[in-house]
Each structure stands twice: as structure tokens, then as C-alpha cells.
C-alpha positions in Angstrom: -106.1 60.1 30.2 -103.8 63.1 30.6 -102.1 61.5 33.6 -101.6 58.2 31.7 -99.9 60.2 28.9 -97.7 62.0 31.3 -96.7 58.7 32.9 -96.0 57.2 29.5 -93.9 60.2 28.5 -91.9 60.0 31.8 -91.3 56.3 31.3 -90.0 56.9 27.7 -87.7 59.7 29.0 -86.4 57.5 31.8 -85.6 54.7 29.3 -83.9 57.1 27.0 -81.8 58.4 29.9 -80.8 54.9 30.8 -79.7 54.2 27.2 -77.8 57.4 27.0 -76.0 56.6 30.3 -75.1 53.1 29.1 -73.7 54.6 25.9 -71.6 57.1 27.8 -70.4 54.4 30.1 -69.0 52.4 27.1 -67.1 55.4 26.0 -65.8 56.4 29.4 -64.7 52.9 30.2 -62.0 53.3 27.5 -60.1 55.3 30.2 -57.5 53.3 32.2 -58.8 52.2 35.5 -57.1 50.9 38.7 -58.9 47.5 39.2 -59.2 46.2 42.7 -58.3 49.6 44.3 -61.7 50.4 45.9 -62.5 50.8 49.6 -63.2 47.8 51.8 -65.7 48.0 54.8 -63.7 45.2 56.5 -60.6 47.4 56.7 -62.2 50.3 58.6 -61.4 51.3 62.2 -63.1 49.4 65.0 -66.3 51.4 65.8 -65.7 54.0 68.5 -61.9 54.3 67.9 -59.7 56.9 66.3 -62.2 59.6 67.2 -59.7 62.4 67.4 -58.1 61.9 64.0 -61.4 61.2 62.3 -63.0 64.3 63.8 -60.1 66.5 62.6 -60.5 65.1 59.0 -64.3 65.4 59.1 -64.0 69.0 60.2 -61.7 69.7 57.2 -63.9 67.9 54.7 -67.0 69.7 55.9 -65.5 73.1 56.3 -67.2 75.8 54.3 -65.6 76.3 50.9 -63.2 79.2 50.8 -59.8 80.2 49.5 -58.3 79.4 52.9 -59.5 75.8 52.9 -57.0 73.2 51.7 -58.2 71.1 48.8 -55.4 68.6 49.2 -54.6 67.1 52.6 -51.6 64.8 52.9 -51.7 62.5 55.9 -48.3 60.9 56.6 -47.3 58.3 59.1 -45.0 55.4 59.8 -46.3 51.8 59.3 -48.7 50.7 62.0 -50.3 54.0 62.8 -53.6 53.1 61.0 -53.5 55.4 58.0 -55.3 52.9 55.8 -58.0 52.1 58.4 -58.7 55.8 58.7 -58.8 56.1 54.9 -61.3 53.2 54.5 -63.4 54.5 57.4 -63.8 57.9 55.7 -64.5 56.2 52.3 -67.3 54.1 53.7 -68.8 57.1 55.5 -68.8 59.5 52.6 -69.9 56.8 50.1 -73.0 56.4 52.3 -73.4 60.1 52.2 -73.1 60.1 48.4 -70.1 62.4 48.7 -67.3 60.0 47.7 -66.0 60.9 44.3 -63.3 58.3 44.2 -61.2 56.0 46.4 -57.9 54.5 45.2 -55.8 52.3 47.4 -52.3 51.5 46.1 -50.5 48.2 46.9 -46.9 47.4 46.4 -47.9 43.9 45.4 -50.2 45.1 42.6 -48.4 47.9 40.9 -49.1 46.6 37.4 -52.9 47.3 37.9 -52.6 50.3 40.3 -49.9 52.9 39.4 -49.3 56.6 39.0 -50.3 56.4 35.3 -53.9 55.4 35.9 -54.7 57.3 39.2 -56.2 60.4 37.7 -58.3 58.6 35.1 -59.6 56.3 37.8 -60.5 59.4 39.9 -62.3 61.0 37.0 -64.3 57.8 36.2 -65.3 57.7 39.9 -66.6 61.2 39.9 -68.5 60.5 36.7 -70.5 57.9 38.7 -71.3 60.5 41.3 -72.3 63.5 39.1 -74.2 63.3 35.7 -72.9 66.6 34.5 -69.3 65.5 35.0 -70.2 62.2 33.3 -71.5 64.0 30.2 -68.5 66.3 30.0 -66.1 63.5 30.4 -67.9 61.4 27.8 -67.6 64.3 25.3 -63.9 64.8 26.0 -63.1 61.1 25.6 -65.3 60.7 22.6 -63.7 63.6 20.9 -60.0 62.8 21.6 -59.4 59.4 23.1 -55.7 59.5 22.6 -55.3 62.6 24.7 -57.7 61.3 27.4 -55.7 58.0 27.6 -52.3 59.8 27.8 -50.0 58.2 30.3 -48.8 61.7 31.2 -50.3 62.9 34.6 -49.9 66.5 33.4 -52.1 65.8 30.3 -54.6 63.8 32.3 -54.9 66.5 34.9 -55.8 69.1 32.3 -58.0 67.0 30.0 -59.9 64.6 32.2 -60.0 66.4 35.6 -59.8 70.2 35.3 -61.8 70.3 32.1 -64.8 68.3 33.2 -64.6 70.1 36.6 -65.9 73.2 34.7 -69.3 71.4 34.4 -69.4 70.3 38.1 -72.5 71.7 39.9 -72.5 69.7 43.1 -72.9 71.8 46.2 -71.0 70.5 49.2 -67.8 68.4 49.5 -66.7 66.0 46.9 -64.3 63.6 48.7 -61.4 61.9 46.9 -59.2 59.5 48.8 -55.8 58.1 47.7 -54.5 55.6 50.1 -50.9 54.4 50.4 -49.5 56.7 47.7 -46.0 55.5 48.6 -46.9 52.1 47.3 -47.8 53.3 43.9 -44.2 52.8 42.7 -40.7 54.0 43.4 -39.7 57.7 43.7 -38.9 57.9 40.0 -42.2 56.3 38.9 -44.3 58.8 40.9 -42.2 61.9 40.4 -44.4 63.3 37.6 -47.6 62.6 39.5 -46.4 64.3 42.7 -45.4 67.3 40.7 -48.8 67.5 39.0 -50.8 67.1 42.2 -48.8 69.7 44.1 -48.9 72.3 41.2 -52.6 71.9 40.5 -54.2 71.7 43.9 -55.2 75.3 43.7 -56.9 74.7 40.4 -59.2 72.1 41.7 -62.9 73.0 42.4 -63.3 74.8 45.8 -65.4 71.9 47.1 -62.9 69.2 46.4 -61.4 67.5 49.4 -58.5 65.2 48.3 -57.0 63.1 51.1 -53.7 61.4 50.4 -52.2 59.0 52.9 -48.6 57.8 52.7 -45.5 56.9 54.6 -43.2 59.9 55.1 -41.0 59.1 52.1 -38.6 62.0 51.3 -39.9 62.6 47.8 -43.5 62.8 49.0 -42.7 65.1 51.9 -40.7 67.3 49.6 -43.4 67.5 46.9 -46.0 68.8 49.3 -43.9 70.9 51.6 -43.5 74.7 51.7 -46.1 77.3 51.4 -48.1 75.7 48.6 -51.6 77.1 48.0 -54.4 74.8 49.1 -52.2 72.0 50.4 -51.8 70.9 54.0 -49.6 68.2 55.5 -50.6 66.4 58.7 -48.2 64.0 60.5 -50.1 61.2 62.1 -47.4 60.9 64.7 -48.2 64.4 66.0 -51.9 63.7 65.9 -51.4 60.4 67.9 -49.5 62.3 70.6 -52.5 64.7 70.9 -54.9 61.8 70.9 -55.7 61.1 74.6 -58.0 58.2 73.6 -55.4 56.2 71.8 -54.8 53.8 74.6 -58.5 53.1 74.8 -58.6 52.6 71.0 -55.8 50.0 71.1 -57.6 48.3 74.0 -60.9 48.1 72.1 -59.1 46.8 69.0 -57.3 44.0 70.8 -60.4 43.0 72.8 -62.5 42.9 69.6 -60.0 40.8 67.7 -59.3 38.3 70.5 -62.9 37.9 71.5 -63.1 34.3 70.1 -60.5 33.1 72.7 -61.1 35.7 75.4 -62.7 33.1 77.7 -59.5 30.9 77.6 -57.3 33.9 78.3 -59.6 35.1 81.1 -59.3 31.7 82.8 -55.5 31.7 82.6 -55.0 35.3 83.7 -57.9 35.3 86.2 -59.3 38.5 84.7 -59.6 40.1 81.3 -58.1 43.4 82.6 -54.8 41.7 83.3 -54.1 40.1 79.9 -55.6 43.0 78.0 -53.6 45.6 79.9 -50.4 43.6 79.4 -50.9 43.5 75.6 -51.9 47.2 75.4 -48.7 48.2 77.3 -46.6 46.0 75.1 -48.1 47.5 71.9 -46.5 50.9 72.3 -49.9 52.1 71.0 -49.0 50.9 67.5 -51.9 49.4 65.6 -49.8 47.3 63.3 -48.2 45.6 66.4 -51.6 45.0 67.8 -53.0 43.6 64.5 -50.0 41.3 63.9 -50.0 40.0 67.5 -53.8 39.3 67.5 -53.5 37.5 64.1 -50.6 35.3 65.4 -52.5 34.4 68.5 -55.7 33.5 66.6 -53.7 31.4 64.1 -52.1 29.3 66.9 -53.8 26.1 68.0 -55.4 26.0 71.4 -52.5 24.2 73.1 -49.9 26.7 72.0 -51.8 30.0 72.6 -50.6 30.5 76.2 -47.0 29.7 75.3 -47.1 32.2 72.4 -48.7 34.8 74.6 -45.9 34.5 77.1 -43.3 34.7 74.4 -44.9 37.9 73.0 -44.8 39.5 76.4 -41.2 38.5 76.9 -40.0 39.8 73.5 -39.1 43.4 72.8 -41.9 45.9 72.1 -41.0 46.8 68.5 -42.4 45.3 65.3 -38.9 43.8 64.4 -38.8 41.9 67.8 -42.4 40.7 67.2 -41.5 39.2 63.8 
């Protein structure tokens, strides 16, 4: 009898918690949100590739909290080096580990839905899904002063819906936040305030926050995060690529994986897979965007034209401009 009563009480409490969470969700959903900006498992690195770069970032994310550990990491690199694939790979991994607070991917083609004005509110809503105490604190803040919470000012947002609910955070271990392609959030003027707020408040973030930002090396972005700023570190992907002795193998795995549907036909023409694969890898200059664009063009060509296109690619220059 006592056990039945306890089970009944727990069932009621569980139902009440669900109702409370639903009510909080309705309030929190008043905050601006970057629709369509989540991570995509189909955009991750080919399994077994980019081990060096991923290992460096995993080490930073899982490093024991301390004043010497950067809370904001800015990973810059030219187009084609695989910044977004790295970001999506980390997002999938830490989502599975229940450590992903938020993932926001900007796109130049979708700036009306994803822009500097809704980044911080999107991040806060994401963390609310991860941590119930953050969720409760954010609900109370939004319910009390919706106008302030919905402010378009990144400075106001940082204080009201990030730093304030952060006081309630009790999660042990890293909370991973990933912002991909920050350079595509808008022009330099549109993102100026956001860059300033991020750089000035990195040291105020919780010690277990690990915020990864990827971007092309635009001058305003480099300038915003340069110098001896507390809890901020910049990594140039070009430098990491030079130190990555496995990069050739990564490109080879990528091309072989993508061209697998027509590998038999290429093998027959070139007499061996090693010959055509090596030719493409050498031509790529170890640039992932070149490899991706080339593979896509080959796969989209009809069977009769594949070999001619293949020859044209190998005869062209090695840069992306020559490829296009």
C-alpha cells in the first residue's frame, strides 16, 4: 500500500514538472531564435579524418577548469580548410555526450533569420534545454522583463540572458557552445557590437564554458580577438594544417569516400585506384573545398562525360578559381 502511494506521488510530481517545464518553454520561446542554424550530422568530417585538429580542440574543451584555460576559442581559416566540418563534428560529439549548450551556424544566404542580434538569445535558449536551473532562471528573467530580454543590443543580452542565468548554473564539466561561420553573420558594421561584447565578456563567462567560434580571417574579427585578452585564444587553421602530418591521408579518404559510387569506372580507365586517387590528391593542394567541389562536379556528370571532365580537372590549375 505504501509503495503504491509513493508511486502515485512520484507520478503526480512528474506530471507537475512536465506542466511547469511546458509553461516555462512558452515564456522562454518569446526570445528571438536563429531558426535553421542547428548542427547537421551530414556535414561532419569523414570518420577518421582531421584527427590532429579535433584532438587539439577536444583537449582544450576537456581541460580542467582554471583561470589559465581560455573560455573563448576563435578558429580562423580561409575557405576550403574545413572549419564548418570540424564545427559540426564537435557539435555531434558533444550533443551525444549531453555537453552541447548551443550550436549556431551562420549563413550569408540566410542573414534575416540568423544574425548578430539573435545569437546570444539563441545560445541562452539552447543552454536552457541542457540545464533545468538555467531554464528556471531564464524563465524568471524573461517573465519579469521581456522587453530587456528581447533587446536587440548584444551588450544588454549578454548581461540579462547570459551572465545573469549563469549564476544559477550548477553543471560540472564543460558546457560547449559553438558558433560557426561568424563572418557570415553580416558585414563588419552589423557584427561590430557583437564582437566587442564577446571579446570584453569572455572572462565573465562561467569557468566551465568552452565557446568555439569559427570564421574566415576577416580583419575586424582578427582585430576584435587579438592582443592579450583574458580567456581568449586564437588558432589559425592554416598553421594547424601545416602541423597536421595526416592531412594528405585525410584528403585521400575524403575523395575516395565521395567518389565511391563511380570508383569502379575510374579504376578501369586508370588501371588502378591508387593512380587516379593520387592524381586528385596531388591536384587538391590539400584544400578540402577543392576536393569537395571536384567530387561534386564529377558525380553530377553523366557517365559518358566523366572521363573527359576528369582529364580537364587534372589539366587545369590547382586553385579554386581555376576549378570554377
